N, C-alpha and C positions, 0 to 999 in steps of 0.2 A: 197642691199638686199633686194628689194619689193622680190624676188623668193626663198628665206634660210630664215632659221630660225635661230636664235641661241644657239648656245650649252651652257649649263649650265656646270656647273661642272663634274658631272654624265655622261651627255654625252662623255665627252672629255675624263673623265678617263676609259669609258669603250670603248671607240673611239680607244684610247692610247694600250688598250690591245690587244683589235680585232686586230687591225693593228697587231703589234709588232707578237702578235698568226700564220696570217698571212705569214707574213714574216719572220718567223720561218719552215711554212712548206713549203717554198720555197725551204729554203737551207736545208731543212730532207730531204722533197720527191724524190730526187738524189739522195738515199743512195738505194731506193728500188722500184724504179717504173723504169724500163727500158727507155721506148721507151716517146720520148716528147709529145707524143696526146694523153698518159695513166697520164702524170703530170696536162697538158691544162684542160682534165676532173674531176680528181684530185680536179685542183686551183679552177673552179667552182661549184663543190659541197662544197669543204670548203669557201668558198666566199658567198654561198647563204646562209647558215649554221651562220656562223659570223654576216652579215650584219643580217638574222632573229631574231637574238641573242641581238642584238643592239636595233630595234625595242621590242621585247619584253621586256625586260629590261626598257625602258624609257619612252615605250610609249607615241611619240611626237603630239602635237596636230594638228597638221597638217603637214600628211603625206610626200605629193608631195615637200612642199619645207625641210623638214626633209631629205626626200631624196636628195632632189641637193646639201644641205650639205656637206652629206655622200660624195655624190660621189666625189662635186669636192677636196675633204680634201685626200680624197684616191685618187683621179686621182695625184693630186698633190704629195701625199707620194711615188707615184710609178712612176711618172717621175726624182723625182729629186734621188729617190733610181737607178734609172734607168742610169741615167746619169752618176752618182757619179760610180759604180759599169762596168757598161759595157761599158762606152766612153772616162771616164779617168783611171778608173785602167785597166782592162779588153782588151781594143781597142775591143772588139769583137759586139757591137752592131747589132743586126739582127730585121728580123721580126716578133721575137718571143715578143718581146722586145713590137710593137707595139699593136700583139693579148694580151697581158697582160693591156694594155693598155686599148685598147676599152670593155678587162670584166671586168677591175674594174669599169669602168664608166656608162656601165650596170647591175650588177648585185645588184645595191641598188635600182634598180626599180620595180626587178622581185622578191626581197626579200619582198619590201612593198607590193606588188600585193600578194604574200606567204600569209603575215599579215595580212592586209588586211582582205583574205578570212576567215583566223582563227579568226578573229575578228569580223566576220557574224555570223558566223557558230556558235563560242560561245553565241550571243545575242537572 
């Protein structure tokens, strides 16, 4: 646990709400975004916003360790849902699942950087 931070109840509740929101977005965006590349861009923007809110609400002391923890939990959730939905239920796992996994793994660090920049600007 050297490179991770412990999550408090508030952190976990926010993360659950934001993961559910992101998952809901993935289910809904297919109704009004026709192209796959449009959905990927929208997913990146939604995840950036949600992870930024996670940092803004919880104000972690060790930002990198917190980002590591958030990235790990998010990636584990994406892996579990991808296996469940695309491998077990639909039998249609594709490269898009790996792209979403990579996006989910990297966005917390970008959002942490944006949070850090905005935090420094306020001071």
